[in-house]
C-alpha positions, 0 to 999 in steps of 0.5 A, a space after each residue: 467481525 471474525 464471527 460474521 466472516 466465519 459465517 460467510 460462504 467462503 468460511 462457513 465450513 473447514 472444507 470450504 476454507 480457500 486455503 491457498 488463496 489465504 495462504 498467498 494473502 497471508 504471504 502478501 500481508 507479511 511482504 507489506 508488513 515488512 515494507 511497513 516496518 521500515 516506513 514505521 521505523 523512520 518516524 522515531 528514527 528521524 526524530 532521534 537523528 535530527 535532535 541534539 546529540 544523537 548516535 548518528 546525526 542528520 541535517 534536516 536536508 539529509 533526513 528529507 532525503 532518506 525519507 524520499 529516496 524510496 519514491 524514485 527507487 520505486 519507479 525502477 522496481 516497477 519496471 522490474 516488477 512488470 517484467 517479472 509479472 509478465 514473464 515469471 508470474 506474480 508469485 515469483 515477482 513477489 519472491 524477487 522483491 524480497 532481495 531488495 528488502 533483504 538488502 535494505 535491512 542489511 544496509 540499516 544494520 551496517 548504517 554509520 553515515 547518511 549514505 548507508 540510510 540513503 542505501 536503505 531507502 533506495 533498496 526499500 523503494 525498489 522492493 516497494 515498486 516490485 511488490 506493488 506491481 506484483 501482489 495486486 496482480 497475483 491476488 487478483 488472479 487467485 481469488 474468487 469474486 467473493 473473496 477479492 476485496 477482502 483478500 486484497 484488503 487483508 494483504 494491505 493491512 499488513 502495511 499498517 500492522 508492520 508500520 506499528 511494529 516498526 514504529 515500536 521497535 524503532 523507538 525502543 531498540 537500536 537500528 541494528 537490533 531492529 534490523 536483525 529482527 526485521 530479517 525474520 519476517 522477510 525470510 518467512 514471507 519468502 518461504 511461503 511464496 516458495 511453497 505456493 503455486 503460481 496463479 492459473 492465469 500465468 500458467 494459461 498465458 504460457 500455455 502450461 495447461 497441466 500446471 494451470 489445471 493443478 493450480 486451479 484445483 488448489 486455489 479453487 477446490 470447489 469449481 469444476 476444473 475443466 469449466 474453469 480452465 476453459 473460461 480462463 483460456 477464453 478470458 486470456 486468449 485476447 492477451 496472448 494474440 496481440 503484439 506489443 505494439 498492439 498492446 500499447 495501442 490498446 492502452 488508448 482504447 476508451 475502456 482501457 483509457 478510463 480504467 487507466 485514468 481511475 487508477 492514476 487518479 486514485 494513486 495521485 490522491 492516495 499519495 498527495 493526501 499527505 499520508 507519506 509526510 504524516 507517517 515520516 514526520 508525525 512525531 515532529 509535527 506533534 512536537 511542532 504543534 506543542 503537544 506535551 499532554 501525551 508523548 508524541 512517540 506514544 501517540 504515533 504508536 497509538 496511531 499505528 495500532 489504529 491504522 491496523 484496525 483501519 485495515 481490518 475494517 477495510 477487509 470487512 467492508 470491501 466485499 459487504 458494502 462496496 468500493 465506492 462508499 468506502 472511498 467517499 467515507 475515507 476521503 471525507 474523514 481525511 479531509 476533516 482531519 486535515 482541515 482542523 489540523 490546519 486551523 490548530 496551526 493558524 491558532 498557534 501562529 496567532 498565539 492561541 495555545 491552551 492545554 485543551 487545544 493540544 488534543 486537536 492535533 492528536 485526535 486529527 493525526 490519529 483520525 486522518 491515518 485511520 480514515 485513509 486506511 479504511 479506503 484511500 490506501 487500500 482501494 488503489 490495490 483493489 481497483 488495480 486487481 480488478 479494472 485492468 484488462 488482461 491484455 494491457 494489464 502488465 503495461 498499466 500496472 507498470 505505468 501506474 506504479 511509476 506514476 505512483 513513485 513520482 507523485 509519492 516523491 513529489 509529495 514527500 520531498 515537497 513537504 519540507 520546502 512548503 513548510 519552510 516557505 508557507 508554514 504548516 497551516 498552509 500545507 495542511 489546508 492544501 491536504 484538505 483541499 486535495 481530499 475534498 477533490 478526492 471525495 468528489 472523484 469518489 462519487 464517479 468510481 464504478 462499483 465492482 463489489 461481487 463481480 468476476 473479472 470477466 463481468 468487470 470487463 463487460 461493464 
């Protein structure tokens, strides 16, 4: 894969490597990796704290709140992130995201009760809200049409990689030690964004043309700076010429309304796929499935390793085969995985529990996560960076992330009540149906592969 990437036009020779684009991508990947570390840690942490005789005991209700509190906090973070992107730029907004993420690690280090863990989860959610508003905008503005899909997928791949690290360290290290270790990548990503320039789009919007020229020369060293600057001025002129009221009215125009609905549905399917519940409760799900052939904690680690592979596959395929095929394959694989998981729980409920049957939940849990990270998880951010018109991008990104926080909270918080009311089989059959609907929806998605932002807006 890396050999093929090296042979592409944008990596063919050292002088053609778009260094600043990829440095920004690395910083974004580290930021999402930090977010993933805490989420990955919650699976072993909640399993330990709800088992007999832990150092810090949580009831199932307390564990449910720890798992879900980050979602409503994401709503608040999305608002702050949208304001930051509009007035300060995407890069500075990502720097701001570092503050609640640092606070989350401090709360984890000090945690001696459920309330501290609530604080960890809430601060983490604030960071998620700001990060997921800012990084698609920033990468969408600094990348070229040939690298945009790969760059966003590369950044998103930091999430499963961080989740893997969080899961491994959370399993074998005390939470205090884990918290101190996690401060390091957080500080590194903040340092990276202190060194790279803001996006040229932001400088043009703010009328800072000299700084825009310098940013263009760094992010796009092979273009004619004057021509690129003129193109950006034309592209952003509409955004600068309308009032806030006009911008809100622009949301209901057919083109913007369609783009907004697509983004909202992408986030709906992503969160109601069952991803959040399985990430937080995977070890508990495997124990409920009576898996003894392999330690459930080991299966979670393997799943996190393969999640990272899925993220790299998404990076490789995004600008080669297009967005629509990735979504369809991803949703189809996730649907089959959830369907078979539901069948396994139906068999268990009816007294069937052979040794060979244990491999069904193991394979299904792993394959579900890998398929999601190939498309359903990464594509909302890619489309967020591409489909939204510049004159309404801040509003749509903010609303989309508020919506994402709501559906993430609803999905995660409803898992335990649905489980108690209807049983495991019903929950996983429900996830399978939702992924089937996602597959059908994928057939209607627009294809943006290889198009500039201007060309996408003219589709």
